[in-house]
A tleap script that builds the chain and sets N, CA, C and O, in Angstrom:
source leaprc.protein.ff14SB
mol = sequence {
  NMET THR THR LYS MET SER ILE ARG GLU LEU
  THR ARG SER GLY SER LYS ILE ALA ASP TYR
  ASP TYR ILE ASP ILE GLU ASP ARG LYS SER
  HIE GLU TYR LYS GLY VAL LEU ILE SER ALA
  LYS TYR ALA ASP ASP VAL LYS ALA PHE LEU
  GLU LYS LYS ILE ALA LYS GLU LYS GLN LYS
  LYS LEU ASP GLU ILE MET GLN PHE ALA GLY
  ILE LEU SER GLY ALA THR GLU ASN MET SER
  VAL GLN GLU ILE LYS ALA LYS LYS MET ARG
  GLU MET CGLN
}
set mol.1.N position { 0.478 -1.111 0.089 }
set mol.1.CA position { 0.141 -0.275 0.452 }
set mol.1.C position { 0.885 1.184 0.014 }
set mol.1.O position { 2.044 1.254 0.425 }
set mol.2.N position { 0.411 2.364 -0.755 }
set mol.2.CA position { 0.991 3.454 -0.755 }
set mol.2.C position { 0.579 4.970 -1.226 }
set mol.2.O position { -0.196 5.358 -2.100 }
set mol.3.N position { 1.160 5.459 -0.574 }
set mol.3.CA position { 0.042 7.204 -0.055 }
set mol.3.C position { 1.188 8.288 -0.787 }
set mol.3.O position { 2.308 7.897 -1.117 }
set mol.4.N position { 0.732 9.662 -0.975 }
set mol.4.CA position { 1.351 10.628 -0.779 }
set mol.4.C position { 1.508 11.676 -0.109 }
set mol.4.O position { 0.490 12.276 -0.453 }
set mol.5.N position { 2.202 12.579 0.833 }
set mol.5.CA position { 2.198 13.434 1.976 }
set mol.5.C position { 3.298 13.823 1.753 }
set mol.5.O position { 4.315 13.276 1.328 }
set mol.6.N position { 2.885 15.484 2.274 }
set mol.6.CA position { 4.470 16.258 2.383 }
set mol.6.C position { 5.047 15.882 3.855 }
set mol.6.O position { 4.772 15.139 4.797 }
set mol.7.N position { 6.005 16.835 3.481 }
set mol.7.CA position { 6.885 17.039 4.772 }
set mol.7.C position { 6.436 17.104 6.024 }
set mol.7.O position { 6.961 16.467 6.937 }
set mol.8.N position { 5.382 17.912 6.182 }
set mol.8.CA position { 4.624 18.115 7.293 }
set mol.8.C position { 3.782 17.521 7.573 }
set mol.8.O position { 3.403 17.782 8.715 }
set mol.9.N position { 3.007 16.481 6.886 }
set mol.9.CA position { 2.205 15.521 7.442 }
set mol.9.C position { 3.069 14.534 8.181 }
set mol.9.O position { 2.656 14.106 9.259 }
set mol.10.N position { 4.293 14.108 7.680 }
set mol.10.CA position { 4.832 12.781 7.915 }
set mol.10.C position { 5.276 13.969 9.505 }
set mol.10.O position { 4.966 13.464 10.584 }
set mol.11.N position { 5.635 14.744 9.541 }
set mol.11.CA position { 6.103 15.171 10.785 }
set mol.11.C position { 5.648 14.960 12.212 }
set mol.11.O position { 6.080 14.714 13.338 }
set mol.12.N position { 4.115 15.283 11.282 }
set mol.12.CA position { 2.725 15.183 12.144 }
set mol.12.C position { 2.412 14.401 13.054 }
set mol.12.O position { 2.257 14.475 14.272 }
set mol.13.N position { 2.287 13.016 11.655 }
set mol.13.CA position { 1.813 11.919 11.856 }
set mol.13.C position { 2.483 10.559 11.793 }
set mol.13.O position { 1.937 9.489 11.523 }
set mol.14.N position { 3.745 10.777 12.086 }
set mol.14.CA position { 4.921 9.750 12.048 }
set mol.14.C position { 4.050 7.993 11.933 }
set mol.14.O position { 4.374 7.029 11.240 }
set mol.15.N position { 2.775 8.165 13.012 }
set mol.15.CA position { 2.578 6.810 13.395 }
set mol.15.C position { 2.009 6.350 11.738 }
set mol.15.O position { 1.542 5.215 11.644 }
set mol.16.N position { 2.032 6.813 11.062 }
set mol.16.CA position { 1.483 6.499 9.500 }
set mol.16.C position { 2.340 6.006 9.535 }
set mol.16.O position { 2.221 5.025 10.270 }
set mol.17.N position { 3.404 6.108 9.076 }
set mol.17.CA position { 4.897 5.632 8.094 }
set mol.17.C position { 4.449 3.849 8.349 }
set mol.17.O position { 4.460 3.125 7.353 }
set mol.18.N position { 4.147 3.369 9.451 }
set mol.18.CA position { 4.116 1.510 9.730 }
set mol.18.C position { 2.958 1.515 8.650 }
set mol.18.O position { 2.934 0.430 8.069 }
set mol.19.N position { 1.934 2.447 8.173 }
set mol.19.CA position { 0.805 1.649 7.616 }
set mol.19.C position { 1.107 1.284 6.276 }
set mol.19.O position { 0.517 0.369 5.702 }
set mol.20.N position { 2.361 2.239 5.552 }
set mol.20.CA position { 2.086 1.780 4.286 }
set mol.20.C position { 3.515 1.260 3.762 }
set mol.20.O position { 4.445 1.430 4.551 }
set mol.21.N position { 3.803 0.660 2.555 }
set mol.21.CA position { 5.126 -0.168 1.861 }
set mol.21.C position { 6.230 1.044 1.794 }
set mol.21.O position { 7.366 1.055 2.267 }
set mol.22.N position { 5.445 2.196 0.958 }
set mol.22.CA position { 6.364 3.253 1.062 }
set mol.22.C position { 5.510 4.480 0.984 }
set mol.22.O position { 4.299 4.266 0.932 }
set mol.23.N position { 6.068 6.214 0.959 }
set mol.23.CA position { 5.239 6.789 0.709 }
set mol.23.C position { 6.175 7.700 -0.178 }
set mol.23.O position { 7.402 7.711 -0.080 }
set mol.24.N position { 5.640 8.248 -0.811 }
set mol.24.CA position { 5.663 9.442 -1.537 }
set mol.24.C position { 6.092 11.000 -1.210 }
set mol.24.O position { 5.299 11.732 -0.618 }
set mol.25.N position { 7.101 11.364 -1.535 }
set mol.25.CA position { 6.769 12.733 -0.333 }
set mol.25.C position { 7.022 13.999 -1.472 }
set mol.25.O position { 7.970 14.189 -2.233 }
set mol.26.N position { 6.126 14.553 -1.318 }
set mol.26.CA position { 5.859 16.182 -2.365 }
set mol.26.C position { 5.173 16.973 -1.413 }
set mol.26.O position { 4.435 16.870 -0.433 }
set mol.27.N position { 6.067 18.297 -2.549 }
set mol.27.CA position { 6.320 19.841 -1.893 }
set mol.27.C position { 4.567 19.761 -1.685 }
set mol.27.O position { 3.883 19.220 -2.554 }
set mol.28.N position { 4.038 20.270 -0.629 }
set mol.28.CA position { 2.859 20.557 -0.962 }
set mol.28.C position { 2.449 21.722 -1.915 }
set mol.28.O position { 1.416 21.677 -2.583 }
set mol.29.N position { 3.425 22.888 -1.937 }
set mol.29.CA position { 2.938 24.408 -3.099 }
set mol.29.C position { 3.187 23.994 -3.937 }
set mol.29.O position { 2.267 23.939 -4.752 }
set mol.30.N position { 4.332 23.498 -4.312 }
set mol.30.CA position { 4.608 23.400 -5.036 }
set mol.30.C position { 4.248 22.094 -6.193 }
set mol.30.O position { 4.160 22.328 -7.398 }
set mol.31.N position { 4.050 20.614 -5.564 }
set mol.31.CA position { 3.143 19.324 -5.878 }
set mol.31.C position { 4.839 19.365 -6.597 }
set mol.31.O position { 4.796 19.446 -7.825 }
set mol.32.N position { 6.241 19.324 -6.020 }
set mol.32.CA position { 7.565 18.834 -6.918 }
set mol.32.C position { 7.650 17.828 -5.941 }
set mol.32.O position { 7.210 17.813 -4.792 }
set mol.33.N position { 8.528 16.673 -6.817 }
set mol.33.CA position { 8.552 15.667 -5.911 }
set mol.33.C position { 10.041 15.339 -4.574 }
set mol.33.O position { 11.176 15.596 -4.975 }
set mol.34.N position { 9.907 14.903 -3.392 }
set mol.34.CA position { 10.772 15.435 -2.896 }
set mol.34.C position { 11.392 13.653 -2.749 }
set mol.34.O position { 12.618 13.769 -2.761 }
set mol.35.N position { 11.212 12.891 -2.685 }
set mol.35.CA position { 11.901 11.550 -2.731 }
set mol.35.C position { 10.402 10.787 -2.311 }
set mol.35.O position { 9.228 11.086 -2.530 }
set mol.36.N position { 11.263 9.328 -1.391 }
set mol.36.CA position { 10.302 8.175 -1.230 }
set mol.36.C position { 10.868 7.937 0.388 }
set mol.36.O position { 11.983 8.017 0.903 }
set mol.37.N position { 9.656 7.643 0.844 }
set mol.37.CA position { 10.630 6.627 2.370 }
set mol.37.C position { 9.764 5.376 1.947 }
set mol.37.O position { 8.691 5.127 1.398 }
set mol.38.N position { 10.967 4.659 2.579 }
set mol.38.CA position { 10.516 3.299 2.168 }
set mol.38.C position { 10.329 2.794 4.055 }
set mol.38.O position { 10.782 3.303 5.080 }
set mol.39.N position { 9.234 1.285 3.746 }
set mol.39.CA position { 9.029 1.048 4.706 }
set mol.39.C position { 10.480 -0.439 5.683 }
set mol.39.O position { 11.076 -1.421 5.240 }
set mol.40.N position { 10.440 0.097 6.777 }
set mol.40.CA position { 11.579 -0.870 7.367 }
set mol.40.C position { 11.471 -2.176 7.070 }
set mol.40.O position { 12.447 -2.878 7.335 }
set mol.41.N position { 10.375 -2.752 6.508 }
set mol.41.CA position { 10.353 -4.107 6.198 }
set mol.41.C position { 10.877 -4.698 4.744 }
set mol.41.O position { 10.931 -5.856 4.327 }
set mol.42.N position { 11.350 -3.064 3.965 }
set mol.42.CA position { 11.915 -3.584 2.260 }
set mol.42.C position { 13.394 -2.504 2.684 }
set mol.42.O position { 14.272 -2.617 1.829 }
set mol.43.N position { 13.635 -1.849 3.458 }
set mol.43.CA position { 14.833 -0.979 3.455 }
set mol.43.C position { 16.245 -2.011 3.431 }
set mol.43.O position { 17.245 -1.293 3.446 }
set mol.44.N position { 16.559 -3.304 3.401 }
set mol.44.CA position { 17.272 -3.707 3.443 }
set mol.44.C position { 17.537 -4.207 1.892 }
set mol.44.O position { 18.567 -4.246 1.219 }
set mol.45.N position { 16.067 -4.603 1.589 }
set mol.45.CA position { 16.315 -4.780 -0.472 }
set mol.45.C position { 16.608 -3.577 -0.983 }
set mol.45.O position { 17.389 -3.613 -1.935 }
set mol.46.N position { 16.133 -2.268 -0.567 }
set mol.46.CA position { 16.450 -1.285 -1.394 }
set mol.46.C position { 17.964 -0.660 -1.230 }
set mol.46.O position { 18.565 -0.023 -2.095 }
set mol.47.N position { 18.473 -1.020 0.190 }
set mol.47.CA position { 19.983 -0.778 0.300 }
set mol.47.C position { 20.754 -1.454 -1.218 }
set mol.47.O position { 21.277 -0.935 -2.203 }
set mol.48.N position { 20.436 -3.169 -0.684 }
set mol.48.CA position { 21.496 -3.550 -1.965 }
set mol.48.C position { 20.602 -3.174 -3.366 }
set mol.48.O position { 21.338 -3.038 -4.343 }
set mol.49.N position { 19.676 -3.051 -3.545 }
set mol.49.CA position { 19.368 -2.854 -4.744 }
set mol.49.C position { 20.556 -1.250 -5.728 }
set mol.49.O position { 21.092 -0.943 -6.793 }
set mol.50.N position { 20.258 -0.701 -4.069 }
set mol.50.CA position { 21.021 0.729 -4.676 }
set mol.50.C position { 22.689 0.569 -4.509 }
set mol.50.O position { 23.378 1.294 -5.226 }
set mol.51.N position { 23.170 -0.100 -3.840 }
set mol.51.CA position { 24.618 -0.366 -3.611 }
set mol.51.C position { 24.631 -1.035 -4.888 }
set mol.51.O position { 25.008 -0.177 -5.686 }
set mol.52.N position { 24.371 -2.357 -5.640 }
set mol.52.CA position { 24.553 -2.483 -6.938 }
set mol.52.C position { 24.462 -1.425 -7.635 }
set mol.52.O position { 25.593 -1.129 -8.022 }
set mol.53.N position { 23.612 -0.619 -8.036 }
set mol.53.CA position { 23.253 0.212 -8.948 }
set mol.53.C position { 24.441 1.126 -8.647 }
set mol.53.O position { 25.177 1.235 -9.628 }
set mol.54.N position { 24.781 1.712 -7.733 }
set mol.54.CA position { 25.865 2.721 -7.629 }
set mol.54.C position { 27.344 1.938 -7.828 }
set mol.54.O position { 28.246 2.455 -8.487 }
set mol.55.N position { 27.438 1.016 -7.369 }
set mol.55.CA position { 28.883 0.205 -7.977 }
set mol.55.C position { 28.931 0.149 -9.423 }
set mol.55.O position { 29.930 0.422 -10.089 }
set mol.56.N position { 27.483 -0.321 -10.012 }
set mol.56.CA position { 27.492 -0.373 -11.477 }
set mol.56.C position { 28.299 1.116 -12.168 }
set mol.56.O position { 29.321 1.096 -12.853 }
set mol.57.N position { 27.647 2.134 -11.832 }
set mol.57.CA position { 27.543 3.646 -12.558 }
set mol.57.C position { 29.384 3.899 -12.211 }
set mol.57.O position { 30.003 4.593 -13.018 }
set mol.58.N position { 30.096 3.330 -11.066 }
set mol.58.CA position { 30.688 3.577 -10.687 }
set mol.58.C position { 31.909 3.245 -11.458 }
set mol.58.O position { 32.913 3.957 -11.436 }
set mol.59.N position { 31.804 2.156 -12.134 }
set mol.59.CA position { 32.690 0.677 -12.886 }
set mol.59.C position { 32.596 1.472 -14.165 }
set mol.59.O position { 33.607 1.864 -14.748 }
set mol.60.N position { 31.481 1.684 -14.555 }
set mol.60.CA position { 30.834 2.474 -15.596 }
set mol.60.C position { 32.154 3.530 -16.065 }
set mol.60.O position { 33.081 3.516 -16.874 }
set mol.61.N position { 31.594 4.437 -15.008 }
set mol.61.CA position { 32.564 5.843 -15.333 }
set mol.61.C position { 33.942 5.344 -15.213 }
set mol.61.O position { 34.793 6.136 -15.618 }
set mol.62.N position { 34.411 4.103 -14.706 }
set mol.62.CA position { 36.213 4.024 -14.271 }
set mol.62.C position { 36.279 3.370 -15.798 }
set mol.62.O position { 37.079 3.971 -16.516 }
set mol.63.N position { 35.833 2.644 -16.214 }
set mol.63.CA position { 35.860 2.182 -17.551 }
set mol.63.C position { 36.064 3.049 -18.563 }
set mol.63.O position { 36.849 2.769 -19.468 }
set mol.64.N position { 35.152 4.596 -18.522 }
set mol.64.CA position { 35.080 5.335 -19.302 }
set mol.64.C position { 37.021 5.945 -19.598 }
set mol.64.O position { 37.688 6.146 -20.614 }
set mol.65.N position { 37.320 6.056 -18.011 }
set mol.65.CA position { 38.172 7.056 -17.861 }
set mol.65.C position { 39.756 6.099 -18.556 }
set mol.65.O position { 40.699 6.473 -19.254 }
set mol.66.N position { 39.348 4.625 -17.861 }
set mol.66.CA position { 40.450 3.459 -18.163 }
set mol.66.C position { 40.607 3.828 -19.784 }
set mol.66.O position { 41.779 3.957 -20.138 }
set mol.67.N position { 39.939 3.954 -20.469 }
set mol.67.CA position { 39.743 3.898 -21.865 }
set mol.67.C position { 40.527 4.608 -22.405 }
set mol.67.O position { 41.233 4.179 -23.317 }
set mol.68.N position { 40.593 5.863 -21.973 }
set mol.68.CA position { 42.036 7.307 -22.218 }
set mol.68.C position { 43.475 6.763 -21.726 }
set mol.68.O position { 44.526 7.156 -22.233 }
set mol.69.N position { 43.416 5.958 -20.839 }
set mol.69.CA position { 44.743 5.498 -20.145 }
set mol.69.C position { 45.643 4.654 -20.746 }
set mol.69.O position { 46.513 3.987 -20.185 }
set mol.70.N position { 45.382 4.720 -21.948 }
set mol.70.CA position { 46.310 3.995 -22.946 }
set mol.70.C position { 47.127 5.282 -23.823 }
set mol.70.O position { 48.302 5.382 -24.176 }
set mol.71.N position { 45.855 6.264 -24.009 }
set mol.71.CA position { 46.696 7.223 -24.297 }
set mol.71.C position { 47.283 7.627 -23.786 }
set mol.71.O position { 48.410 7.769 -24.261 }
set mol.72.N position { 47.043 8.075 -22.585 }
set mol.72.CA position { 48.066 8.782 -21.568 }
set mol.72.C position { 49.626 8.234 -21.182 }
set mol.72.O position { 50.660 8.871 -20.975 }
set mol.73.N position { 49.322 6.644 -21.173 }
set mol.73.CA position { 50.704 6.294 -21.000 }
set mol.73.C position { 51.469 6.091 -21.820 }
set mol.73.O position { 52.574 5.725 -21.420 }
set mol.74.N position { 51.228 6.249 -23.573 }
set mol.74.CA position { 51.534 6.032 -24.507 }
set mol.74.C position { 51.570 4.917 -24.975 }
set mol.74.O position { 52.149 4.829 -26.057 }
set mol.75.N position { 51.172 4.048 -24.567 }
set mol.75.CA position { 50.793 2.680 -25.438 }
set mol.75.C position { 50.004 2.852 -26.857 }
set mol.75.O position { 49.848 1.825 -27.517 }
set mol.76.N position { 49.584 3.872 -27.280 }
set mol.76.CA position { 48.947 4.348 -28.380 }
set mol.76.C position { 49.562 5.297 -29.135 }
set mol.76.O position { 48.959 5.898 -30.024 }
set mol.77.N position { 50.876 5.518 -28.827 }
set mol.77.CA position { 51.639 6.259 -29.495 }
set mol.77.C position { 51.695 6.004 -31.301 }
set mol.77.O position { 52.070 4.965 -31.843 }
set mol.78.N position { 51.293 7.055 -31.887 }
set mol.78.CA position { 52.229 6.735 -33.626 }
set mol.78.C position { 51.127 6.255 -34.113 }
set mol.78.O position { 51.235 6.019 -35.316 }
set mol.79.N position { 49.604 5.894 -33.452 }
set mol.79.CA position { 48.855 5.154 -34.180 }
set mol.79.C position { 47.158 5.943 -34.275 }
set mol.79.O position { 46.443 6.309 -33.341 }
set mol.80.N position { 46.996 5.985 -35.229 }
set mol.80.CA position { 45.886 6.723 -36.233 }
set mol.80.C position { 44.550 6.533 -35.190 }
set mol.80.O position { 44.524 5.580 -34.411 }
set mol.81.N position { 43.605 7.384 -35.240 }
set mol.81.CA position { 42.513 6.907 -34.323 }
set mol.81.C position { 41.940 5.617 -35.140 }
set mol.81.O position { 40.922 5.354 -34.501 }
set mol.82.N position { 42.004 4.946 -35.886 }
set mol.82.CA position { 41.213 4.079 -37.188 }
set mol.82.C position { 42.442 3.133 -36.206 }
set mol.82.O position { 42.021 2.141 -35.612 }
set mol.83.N position { 43.267 3.338 -36.139 }
set mol.83.CA position { 44.065 1.820 -35.409 }
set mol.83.C position { 43.708 1.823 -34.288 }
set mol.83.O position { 43.458 0.672 -33.932 }
set mol.84.N position { 43.446 3.007 -33.027 }
set mol.84.CA position { 43.016 2.594 -31.931 }
set mol.84.C position { 41.957 1.776 -31.721 }
set mol.84.O position { 41.854 0.762 -31.031 }
set mol.85.N position { 40.874 2.582 -32.685 }
set mol.85.CA position { 39.562 1.479 -32.873 }
set mol.85.C position { 39.914 0.562 -32.776 }
set mol.85.O position { 39.941 -0.003 -31.683 }
set mol.86.N position { 40.347 0.005 -33.904 }
set mol.86.CA position { 40.658 -1.191 -34.237 }
set mol.86.C position { 41.105 -1.986 -32.830 }
set mol.86.O position { 40.414 -2.701 -32.104 }
set mol.87.N position { 42.277 -1.664 -32.730 }
set mol.87.CA position { 42.718 -2.556 -31.340 }
set mol.87.C position { 41.602 -2.417 -30.158 }
set mol.87.O position { 41.331 -3.370 -29.428 }
set mol.88.N position { 41.185 -1.558 -30.080 }
set mol.88.CA position { 39.967 -1.484 -28.940 }
set mol.88.C position { 38.818 -2.641 -29.286 }
set mol.88.O position { 38.015 -3.006 -28.427 }
set mol.89.N position { 38.826 -2.977 -30.135 }
set mol.89.CA position { 37.689 -3.855 -30.889 }
set mol.89.C position { 38.010 -5.249 -30.669 }
set mol.89.O position { 37.235 -6.090 -30.214 }
set mol.90.N position { 39.216 -5.432 -31.026 }
set mol.90.CA position { 40.370 -6.760 -31.026 }
set mol.90.C position { 40.264 -7.045 -29.265 }
set mol.90.O position { 40.100 -8.188 -28.838 }
set mol.91.N position { 40.348 -6.201 -28.615 }
set mol.91.CA position { 40.753 -6.470 -27.050 }
set mol.91.C position { 39.321 -6.517 -26.535 }
set mol.91.O position { 39.338 -6.814 -25.341 }
set mol.92.N position { 37.920 -6.307 -27.061 }
set mol.92.CA position { 36.730 -6.228 -26.279 }
set mol.92.C position { 36.208 -7.844 -26.899 }
set mol.92.O position { 35.286 -8.459 -26.364 }
set mol.93.N position { 36.869 -8.302 -27.935 }
set mol.93.CA position { 36.256 -9.786 -28.250 }
set mol.93.C position { 36.617 -10.440 -27.586 }
set mol.93.O position { 36.282 -11.624 -27.641 }
savepdb mol mol.pdb
quit
């Protein structure tokens, strides 16, 4: 079960938190979405999911940076762009 609440409503009636699986938090005046409050029974699952997602994003950024490490170390010296791309494609296979 889920609902929408403002931050003010949450602070006034904290006991309602236990009644819902998650609560969407919304600014009452601007109707801007602020986030989500998860029930304690799902907290570990959500944390595990987020840890995996964050690790995947960090690895992707690292892979993008490492793509250019060969250029900086001189491993691709005197190679054309086409040669570098061909070398990368061979390494990926």
